[in-house]
KEKOL-987222 format. One record per atom (N, C-alpha, C): residue number from 1; residue in three letters; chain; atom name; y, z, x. Coordinates in pm, 1 decimal, always signed. Atoms other than C-alpha are relative to their C-alpha. Layout:
// residues N
+-----+---------+--------+-------+----------+----------+----------+
: num : residuo : cadena : atomo :        y :        z :        x :
+-----+---------+--------+-------+----------+----------+----------+
: NUM :     ALA :      A :    CA :        Y :        Z :        X :
...
+-----+---------+--------+-------+----------+----------+----------+
***
This chain:
// residues 85
+-----+---------+--------+-------+----------+----------+----------+
: num : residuo : cadena : atomo :        y :        z :        x :
+-----+---------+--------+-------+----------+----------+----------+
:   1 :     UNK :      A :     N :    -62.2 :    +64.4 :   +113.6 :
:   1 :     UNK :      A :    CA :  -1390.9 :  +4317.6 :  +5936.0 :
:   1 :     UNK :      A :     C :   +125.2 :    -74.0 :    +47.3 :
:   2 :     UNK :      A :     N :   -114.2 :    +81.7 :    -37.4 :
:   2 :     UNK :      A :    CA :  -1135.4 :  +4040.4 :  +5972.7 :
:   2 :     UNK :      A :     C :   +120.5 :    +39.5 :    -84.2 :
:   3 :     UNK :      A :     N :   -125.2 :    -32.1 :    +69.7 :
:   3 :     UNK :      A :    CA :   -779.9 :  +4141.4 :  +5886.4 :
:   3 :     UNK :      A :     C :    +72.8 :   -130.3 :    -29.5 :
:   4 :     UNK :      A :     N :    -68.3 :   +122.3 :    +41.1 :
:   4 :     UNK :      A :    CA :   -616.9 :  +3860.8 :  +5689.7 :
:   4 :     UNK :      A :     C :   +140.8 :    +34.0 :    -46.3 :
:   5 :     UNK :      A :     N :   -136.6 :    -26.8 :    +47.1 :
:   5 :     UNK :      A :    CA :   -245.0 :  +3831.6 :  +5623.5 :
:   5 :     UNK :      A :     C :     +5.5 :     +1.7 :   -152.0 :
:   6 :     UNK :      A :     N :    -11.4 :    -13.3 :   +145.0 :
:   6 :     UNK :      A :    CA :   -134.1 :  +3922.0 :  +5272.5 :
:   6 :     UNK :      A :     C :    +88.8 :   -108.3 :    -60.9 :
:   7 :     UNK :      A :     N :    -84.3 :   +109.6 :    +48.1 :
:   7 :     UNK :      A :    CA :    +69.5 :  +3600.5 :  +5238.6 :
:   7 :     UNK :      A :     C :    -80.3 :   -129.5 :     +1.2 :
:   8 :     UNK :      A :     N :    +61.0 :   +132.6 :     +5.8 :
:   8 :     UNK :      A :    CA :    -44.9 :  +3253.4 :  +5135.0 :
:   8 :     UNK :      A :     C :   +110.2 :   -102.4 :    +21.3 :
:   9 :     UNK :      A :     N :   -104.2 :   +100.1 :    -22.3 :
:   9 :     UNK :      A :    CA :   +162.6 :  +2970.6 :  +5285.9 :
:   9 :     UNK :      A :     C :    -15.7 :   -119.0 :    -94.1 :
:  10 :     UNK :      A :     N :     -5.2 :   +117.3 :    +87.3 :
:  10 :     UNK :      A :    CA :   +262.1 :  +2693.4 :  +5043.1 :
:  10 :     UNK :      A :     C :   +100.6 :    -96.7 :    +62.0 :
:  11 :     UNK :      A :     N :    -87.7 :    +99.4 :    -61.5 :
:  11 :     UNK :      A :    CA :   +404.0 :  +2377.7 :  +5199.2 :
:  11 :     UNK :      A :     C :    -15.8 :   -131.8 :    -74.4 :
:  12 :     UNK :      A :     N :     -0.8 :   +129.3 :    +68.1 :
:  12 :     UNK :      A :    CA :   +499.1 :  +2068.6 :  +5000.8 :
:  12 :     UNK :      A :     C :   +136.3 :    -64.4 :    +23.2 :
:  13 :     UNK :      A :     N :   -131.1 :    +65.1 :    -12.5 :
:  13 :     UNK :      A :    CA :   +788.2 :  +1823.6 :  +4977.8 :
:  13 :     UNK :      A :     C :   +108.4 :    +78.3 :    -73.2 :
:  14 :     UNK :      A :     N :    -97.8 :    -70.9 :    +81.8 :
:  14 :     UNK :      A :    CA :   +957.2 :  +2041.8 :  +4716.0 :
:  14 :     UNK :      A :     C :    +26.2 :   +142.7 :    +47.0 :
:  15 :     UNK :      A :     N :    -14.0 :   -142.7 :    -28.6 :
:  15 :     UNK :      A :    CA :   +896.6 :  +2392.6 :  +4850.2 :
:  15 :     UNK :      A :     C :    -79.5 :    +38.9 :   +124.8 :
:  16 :     UNK :      A :     N :    +71.0 :    -69.6 :   -107.2 :
:  16 :     UNK :      A :    CA :   +801.5 :  +2597.1 :  +5154.7 :
:  16 :     UNK :      A :     C :    +11.7 :   +148.2 :    -32.6 :
:  17 :     UNK :      A :     N :     -4.0 :   -140.7 :    +39.6 :
:  17 :     UNK :      A :    CA :   +704.0 :  +2952.4 :  +5065.5 :
:  17 :     UNK :      A :     C :   -120.8 :    +73.5 :    +55.7 :
:  18 :     UNK :      A :     N :   +109.6 :    -91.2 :    -30.2 :
:  18 :     UNK :      A :    CA :   +491.6 :  +3245.7 :  +5176.0 :
:  18 :     UNK :      A :     C :    -13.1 :    +92.1 :   -119.8 :
:  19 :     UNK :      A :     N :    +16.7 :    -72.9 :   +125.3 :
:  19 :     UNK :      A :    CA :   +353.1 :  +3396.5 :  +4857.1 :
:  19 :     UNK :      A :     C :    -85.9 :   +123.7 :    +23.6 :
:  20 :     UNK :      A :     N :    +77.5 :   -122.9 :     -7.0 :
:  20 :     UNK :      A :    CA :   +236.4 :  +3755.7 :  +4838.1 :
:  20 :     UNK :      A :     C :   -126.1 :    -16.5 :    -84.1 :
:  21 :     UNK :      A :     N :   +125.8 :    +22.4 :    +70.7 :
:  21 :     UNK :      A :    CA :   -132.0 :  +3739.6 :  +4743.1 :
:  21 :     UNK :      A :     C :    -20.1 :    +95.8 :   -117.0 :
:  22 :     UNK :      A :     N :    +10.1 :    -92.8 :   +112.9 :
:  22 :     UNK :      A :    CA :    -95.7 :  +4041.7 :  +4514.2 :
:  22 :     UNK :      A :     C :    +64.0 :    -57.7 :   -126.0 :
:  23 :     UNK :      A :     N :    -67.6 :    +61.5 :   +114.3 :
:  23 :     UNK :      A :    CA :   +128.8 :  +3827.7 :  +4289.4 :
:  23 :     UNK :      A :     C :    -74.3 :   -120.6 :    -55.5 :
:  24 :     UNK :      A :     N :    +74.7 :   +118.2 :    +43.5 :
:  24 :     UNK :      A :    CA :   -121.8 :  +3541.7 :  +4260.7 :
:  24 :     UNK :      A :     C :   -102.8 :    +40.1 :   -105.4 :
:  25 :     UNK :      A :     N :    +99.7 :    -22.0 :   +104.3 :
:  25 :     UNK :      A :    CA :   -324.2 :  +3532.9 :  +3938.6 :
:  25 :     UNK :      A :     C :   -122.1 :    -87.3 :    +22.9 :
:  26 :     UNK :      A :     N :   +111.0 :    +93.9 :    -19.0 :
:  26 :     UNK :      A :    CA :   -533.5 :  +3222.2 :  +4004.8 :
:  26 :     UNK :      A :     C :    +46.1 :   -117.5 :    +84.0 :
:  27 :     UNK :      A :     N :    -23.3 :   +122.2 :    -76.3 :
:  27 :     UNK :      A :    CA :   -562.2 :  +2915.6 :  +4222.9 :
:  27 :     UNK :      A :     C :    -99.0 :   -102.2 :    -52.8 :
:  28 :     UNK :      A :     N :    +85.4 :   +103.0 :    +59.6 :
:  28 :     UNK :      A :    CA :   -694.7 :  +2597.0 :  +4062.8 :
:  28 :     UNK :      A :     C :    +22.9 :   -133.9 :    +67.3 :
:  29 :     UNK :      A :     N :    -11.1 :   +136.1 :    -50.5 :
:  29 :     UNK :      A :    CA :   -763.6 :  +2243.6 :  +4178.2 :
:  29 :     UNK :      A :     C :     -2.4 :    -97.2 :   -116.7 :
:  30 :     UNK :      A :     N :     -3.7 :   +109.7 :    +96.0 :
:  30 :     UNK :      A :    CA :   -668.0 :  +1943.7 :  +3965.7 :
:  30 :     UNK :      A :     C :     +5.9 :   -128.6 :    +81.2 :
:  31 :     UNK :      A :     N :    +13.2 :   +117.3 :    -86.4 :
:  31 :     UNK :      A :    CA :   -786.7 :  +1624.7 :  +4136.1 :
:  31 :     UNK :      A :     C :    +26.7 :    +42.8 :   +144.3 :
:  32 :     UNK :      A :     N :    -29.4 :    -37.4 :   -138.7 :
:  32 :     UNK :      A :    CA :   -627.8 :  +1651.8 :  +4482.1 :
:  32 :     UNK :      A :     C :   +113.2 :   +101.8 :    +10.2 :
:  33 :     UNK :      A :     N :   -110.7 :    -95.4 :     -1.7 :
:  33 :     UNK :      A :    CA :   -350.9 :  +1893.3 :  +4381.1 :
:  33 :     UNK :      A :     C :    -51.1 :   +141.5 :    -23.6 :
:  34 :     UNK :      A :     N :    +30.5 :   -141.8 :    +14.0 :
:  34 :     UNK :      A :    CA :   -367.7 :  +2271.2 :  +4410.2 :
:  34 :     UNK :      A :     C :   +112.2 :    +63.8 :    -81.1 :
:  35 :     UNK :      A :     N :    -97.0 :    -75.2 :    +79.7 :
:  35 :     UNK :      A :    CA :   -196.1 :  +2491.0 :  +4150.2 :
:  35 :     UNK :      A :     C :    -20.1 :   +148.2 :    +28.5 :
:  36 :     UNK :      A :     N :     +1.5 :   -143.9 :    -24.4 :
:  36 :     UNK :      A :    CA :   -114.6 :  +2846.2 :  +4258.8 :
:  36 :     UNK :      A :     C :    +85.5 :    +63.6 :   -108.3 :
:  37 :     UNK :      A :     N :    -69.7 :    -65.4 :   +110.7 :
:  37 :     UNK :      A :    CA :    -22.1 :  +3053.2 :  +3951.8 :
:  37 :     UNK :      A :     C :    +30.5 :   +144.1 :    +38.5 :
:  38 :     UNK :      A :     N :    -42.3 :   -136.5 :    -30.4 :
:  38 :     UNK :      A :    CA :   +179.9 :  +3368.6 :  +4017.1 :
:  38 :     UNK :      A :     C :    +56.7 :    +64.0 :   -126.2 :
:  39 :     UNK :      A :     N :    -61.7 :    -69.9 :   +113.2 :
:  39 :     UNK :      A :    CA :   +348.9 :  +3623.9 :  +3792.1 :
:  39 :     UNK :      A :     C :   +116.3 :    -79.7 :    -58.5 :
:  40 :     UNK :      A :     N :   -125.4 :    +61.1 :    +43.6 :
:  40 :     UNK :      A :    CA :   +667.7 :  +3417.7 :  +3776.8 :
:  40 :     UNK :      A :     C :     +5.3 :   -151.2 :     +8.3 :
:  41 :     UNK :      A :     N :    -17.4 :   +141.6 :    -30.0 :
:  41 :     UNK :      A :    CA :   +598.6 :  +3062.9 :  +3888.4 :
:  41 :     UNK :      A :     C :   -134.1 :    -66.3 :    +29.7 :
:  42 :     UNK :      A :     N :   +113.7 :    +81.9 :    -41.7 :
:  42 :     UNK :      A :    CA :   +347.9 :  +2782.2 :  +3943.6 :
:  42 :     UNK :      A :     C :    +43.3 :    -83.9 :   +119.1 :
:  43 :     UNK :      A :     N :    -25.9 :    +80.1 :   -119.2 :
:  43 :     UNK :      A :    CA :   +334.4 :  +2615.3 :  +4283.8 :
:  43 :     UNK :      A :     C :   -104.9 :   -110.0 :     +7.4 :
:  44 :     UNK :      A :     N :    +89.0 :   +115.2 :     -9.4 :
:  44 :     UNK :      A :    CA :   +184.2 :  +2266.3 :  +4316.3 :
:  44 :     UNK :      A :     C :    +13.6 :    -63.6 :   +137.3 :
:  45 :     UNK :      A :     N :     -3.0 :    +73.7 :   -126.2 :
:  45 :     UNK :      A :    CA :    +88.2 :  +2095.1 :  +4639.9 :
:  45 :     UNK :      A :     C :   -135.4 :    -66.1 :    +22.5 :
:  46 :     UNK :      A :     N :   +124.6 :    +68.1 :    -33.2 :
:  46 :     UNK :      A :    CA :   -174.1 :  +1863.4 :  +4785.7 :
:  46 :     UNK :      A :     C :    -75.2 :    +81.8 :   +104.0 :
:  47 :     UNK :      A :     N :    +80.3 :    -76.6 :    -94.1 :
:  47 :     UNK :      A :    CA :   -458.9 :  +2040.4 :  +4960.7 :
:  47 :     UNK :      A :     C :   -144.6 :     +5.9 :    -43.6 :
:  48 :     UNK :      A :     N :   +142.0 :    -17.6 :    +29.3 :
:  48 :     UNK :      A :    CA :   -823.8 :  +2139.6 :  +4963.8 :
:  48 :     UNK :      A :     C :    -30.0 :   +148.4 :    -15.0 :
:  49 :     UNK :      A :     N :    +37.6 :   -139.4 :    +23.5 :
:  49 :     UNK :      A :    CA :   -978.4 :  +2458.0 :  +4831.2 :
:  49 :     UNK :      A :     C :    -67.8 :    +60.4 :   +123.0 :
:  50 :     UNK :      A :     N :    +68.0 :    -50.2 :   -119.1 :
:  50 :     UNK :      A :    CA :  -1190.3 :  +2488.7 :  +5146.1 :
:  50 :     UNK :      A :     C :    +98.3 :    +42.6 :   +108.8 :
:  51 :     UNK :      A :     N :   -101.0 :    -39.9 :    -97.3 :
:  51 :     UNK :      A :    CA :   -869.1 :  +2516.5 :  +5350.9 :
:  51 :     UNK :      A :     C :    +68.7 :   +130.1 :    -41.6 :
:  52 :     UNK :      A :     N :    -64.6 :   -121.3 :    +51.1 :
:  52 :     UNK :      A :    CA :   -735.8 :  +2797.0 :  +5129.1 :
:  52 :     UNK :      A :     C :    -90.4 :   +122.1 :    +16.1 :
:  53 :     UNK :      A :     N :    +94.6 :   -112.7 :     +4.2 :
:  53 :     UNK :      A :    CA :  -1049.2 :  +3013.2 :  +5119.6 :
:  53 :     UNK :      A :     C :     +9.1 :    +93.1 :   +121.2 :
:  54 :     UNK :      A :     N :     -8.4 :    -93.0 :   -113.7 :
:  54 :     UNK :      A :    CA :  -1023.8 :  +3149.4 :  +5478.4 :
:  54 :     UNK :      A :     C :   +129.1 :    +81.7 :     +3.9 :
:  55 :     UNK :      A :     N :   -128.5 :    -70.0 :     +0.1 :
:  55 :     UNK :      A :    CA :   -663.7 :  +3258.2 :  +5410.3 :
:  55 :     UNK :      A :     C :     +7.2 :   +111.0 :   -103.8 :
:  56 :     UNK :      A :     N :     -6.9 :    -93.8 :   +112.3 :
:  56 :     UNK :      A :    CA :   -743.4 :  +3465.0 :  +5099.6 :
:  56 :     UNK :      A :     C :    -64.4 :   +134.2 :    +32.8 :
:  57 :     UNK :      A :     N :    +58.5 :   -133.7 :    -10.7 :
:  57 :     UNK :      A :    CA :   -812.7 :  +3837.9 :  +5080.8 :
:  57 :     UNK :      A :     C :   -131.7 :     +6.8 :    -76.3 :
:  58 :     UNK :      A :     N :   +129.0 :    -15.9 :    +66.3 :
:  58 :     UNK :      A :    CA :  -1145.4 :  +3970.1 :  +4954.6 :
:  58 :     UNK :      A :     C :    +10.2 :    +20.1 :   -150.5 :
:  59 :     UNK :      A :     N :    -13.9 :    -20.0 :   +144.4 :
:  59 :     UNK :      A :    CA :  -1003.1 :  +4031.0 :  +4605.9 :
:  59 :     UNK :      A :     C :    -12.9 :   -130.7 :    -76.8 :
:  60 :     UNK :      A :     N :    +12.8 :   +129.4 :    +66.5 :
:  60 :     UNK :      A :    CA :  -1026.6 :  +3657.7 :  +4532.0 :
:  60 :     UNK :      A :     C :   -146.4 :    -40.0 :     -9.6 :
:  61 :     UNK :      A :     N :   +137.4 :    +41.7 :    +28.4 :
:  61 :     UNK :      A :    CA :  -1347.8 :  +3532.0 :  +4373.8 :
:  61 :     UNK :      A :     C :     +0.7 :   -147.9 :    -35.7 :
:  62 :     UNK :      A :     N :    +10.6 :   +143.7 :    +29.3 :
:  62 :     UNK :      A :    CA :  -1443.3 :  +3164.9 :  +4375.1 :
:  62 :     UNK :      A :     C :   -100.7 :    -16.2 :   -113.0 :
:  63 :     UNK :      A :     N :    +87.1 :     +3.5 :   +117.4 :
:  63 :     UNK :      A :    CA :  -1579.5 :  +3136.4 :  +4022.3 :
:  63 :     UNK :      A :     C :    -56.6 :   -138.9 :    -25.5 :
:  64 :     UNK :      A :     N :    +47.4 :   +138.1 :    +10.6 :
:  64 :     UNK :      A :    CA :  -1613.9 :  +2756.1 :  +4031.8 :
:  64 :     UNK :      A :     C :    +41.1 :    -71.5 :   +128.1 :
:  65 :     UNK :      A :     N :    -35.8 :    +76.2 :   -119.2 :
:  65 :     UNK :      A :    CA :  -1577.9 :  +2483.9 :  +4291.1 :
:  65 :     UNK :      A :     C :   +150.8 :    -15.4 :    +12.8 :
:  66 :     UNK :      A :     N :   -143.3 :    +24.9 :     -3.5 :
:  66 :     UNK :      A :    CA :  -1212.8 :  +2437.7 :  +4195.7 :
:  66 :     UNK :      A :     C :    +84.7 :   +113.8 :    -50.6 :
:  67 :     UNK :      A :     N :    -77.8 :   -110.6 :    +56.1 :
:  67 :     UNK :      A :    CA :  -1095.8 :  +2788.0 :  +4103.7 :
:  67 :     UNK :      A :     C :    -27.0 :   +131.3 :    +73.7 :
:  68 :     UNK :      A :     N :     +6.1 :   -136.6 :    -51.7 :
:  68 :     UNK :      A :    CA :  -1020.5 :  +3124.0 :  +4267.9 :
:  68 :     UNK :      A :     C :    +72.6 :    +90.6 :    -98.6 :
:  69 :     UNK :      A :     N :    -64.2 :    -98.7 :    +86.8 :
:  69 :     UNK :      A :    CA :   -940.7 :  +3430.0 :  +4055.1 :
:  69 :     UNK :      A :     C :    +27.0 :   +126.9 :    +79.1 :
:  70 :     UNK :      A :     N :    -33.7 :   -127.7 :    -60.7 :
:  70 :     UNK :      A :    CA :   -764.7 :  +3745.8 :  +4170.9 :
:  70 :     UNK :      A :     C :    -64.3 :   +109.3 :    -85.1 :
:  71 :     UNK :      A :     N :    +77.6 :    -97.2 :    +77.2 :
:  71 :     UNK :      A :    CA :  -1015.1 :  +4010.4 :  +4058.8 :
:  71 :     UNK :      A :     C :    +78.6 :   +128.3 :    -28.7 :
:  72 :     UNK :      A :     N :    -82.2 :   -118.8 :    +24.2 :
:  72 :     UNK :      A :    CA :   -757.7 :  +4290.0 :  +4089.8 :
:  72 :     UNK :      A :     C :    +94.7 :    -17.2 :   -117.8 :
:  73 :     UNK :      A :     N :    -96.3 :    +27.0 :   +106.7 :
:  73 :     UNK :      A :    CA :   -540.7 :  +4122.6 :  +3824.9 :
:  73 :     UNK :      A :     C :    -66.3 :    -31.1 :   -134.3 :
:  74 :     UNK :      A :     N :    +69.9 :    +31.9 :   +124.7 :
:  74 :     UNK :      A :    CA :   -809.9 :  +4053.2 :  +3561.3 :
:  74 :     UNK :      A :     C :    -10.4 :   +124.7 :    -86.4 :
:  75 :     UNK :      A :     N :     +9.3 :   -109.4 :    +96.5 :
:  75 :     UNK :      A :    CA :   -787.1 :  +4272.1 :  +3253.6 :
:  75 :     UNK :      A :     C :   -130.4 :     -8.3 :    -78.6 :
:  76 :     UNK :      A :     N :   +125.2 :    +17.6 :    +74.2 :
:  76 :     UNK :      A :    CA :  -1079.7 :  +4124.0 :  +3057.4 :
:  76 :     UNK :      A :     C :    -45.5 :   -145.4 :     +8.0 :
:  77 :     UNK :      A :     N :    +60.1 :   +133.3 :     +5.9 :
:  77 :     UNK :      A :    CA :  -1315.0 :  +3826.7 :  +3033.5 :
:  77 :     UNK :      A :     C :    -91.2 :     -2.4 :   -121.2 :
:  78 :     UNK :      A :     N :    +85.4 :    +14.3 :   +118.1 :
:  78 :     UNK :      A :    CA :  -1473.9 :  +3708.7 :  +2708.5 :
:  78 :     UNK :      A :     C :     -4.9 :   -146.8 :    -39.1 :
:  79 :     UNK :      A :     N :    +18.6 :   +138.5 :    +44.7 :
:  79 :     UNK :      A :    CA :  -1616.7 :  +3373.1 :  +2599.4 :
:  79 :     UNK :      A :     C :    +73.8 :   -100.0 :    +89.4 :
:  80 :     UNK :      A :     N :    -60.4 :    +88.1 :    -99.9 :
:  80 :     UNK :      A :    CA :  -1498.8 :  +3198.6 :  +2918.6 :
:  80 :     UNK :      A :     C :   +152.5 :     +0.9 :     -3.8 :
:  81 :     UNK :      A :     N :   -145.0 :    -18.1 :     +1.5 :
:  81 :     UNK :      A :    CA :  -1142.8 :  +3324.5 :  +2861.1 :
:  81 :     UNK :      A :     C :    +34.0 :   +120.5 :    +86.6 :
:  82 :     UNK :      A :     N :    -41.2 :   -106.7 :    -90.7 :
:  82 :     UNK :      A :    CA :   -976.6 :  +3531.6 :  +3133.5 :
:  82 :     UNK :      A :     C :   +138.6 :    +47.6 :    -40.9 :
:  83 :     UNK :      A :     N :   -129.4 :    -60.0 :    +32.9 :
:  83 :     UNK :      A :    CA :   -692.7 :  +3771.2 :  +3045.9 :
:  83 :     UNK :      A :     C :    +45.8 :    +78.3 :   +122.4 :
:  84 :     UNK :      A :     N :    -56.8 :    -69.7 :   -115.2 :
:  84 :     UNK :      A :    CA :   -469.8 :  +3884.0 :  +3332.9 :
:  84 :     UNK :      A :     C :    +94.2 :   +109.4 :    -47.5 :
:  85 :     UNK :      A :     N :    -90.6 :   -110.4 :    +34.5 :
:  85 :     UNK :      A :    CA :   -258.9 :  +4200.1 :  +3338.8 :
:  85 :     UNK :      A :     C :   +144.0 :    -43.7 :     -6.8 :
+-----+---------+--------+-------+----------+----------+----------+
***
């Protein structure tokens, strides 16, 4: 089993950060921009989902082409609505 770091690097003109993956709720793509939603903040930067996937832990599920969900943080799913803890 490959051991992956528990941090996701975010690099843009506005911010450079290493985000703890346990704090990430979801990662979405909007056109060419990636939105990483955490407990406290949204991080936006240009990138590709295929470049992020190898960096993520196994708790992330790629539910669509442009979306990863942190399965450990999901409380419920109903009628295509996801509720996080």
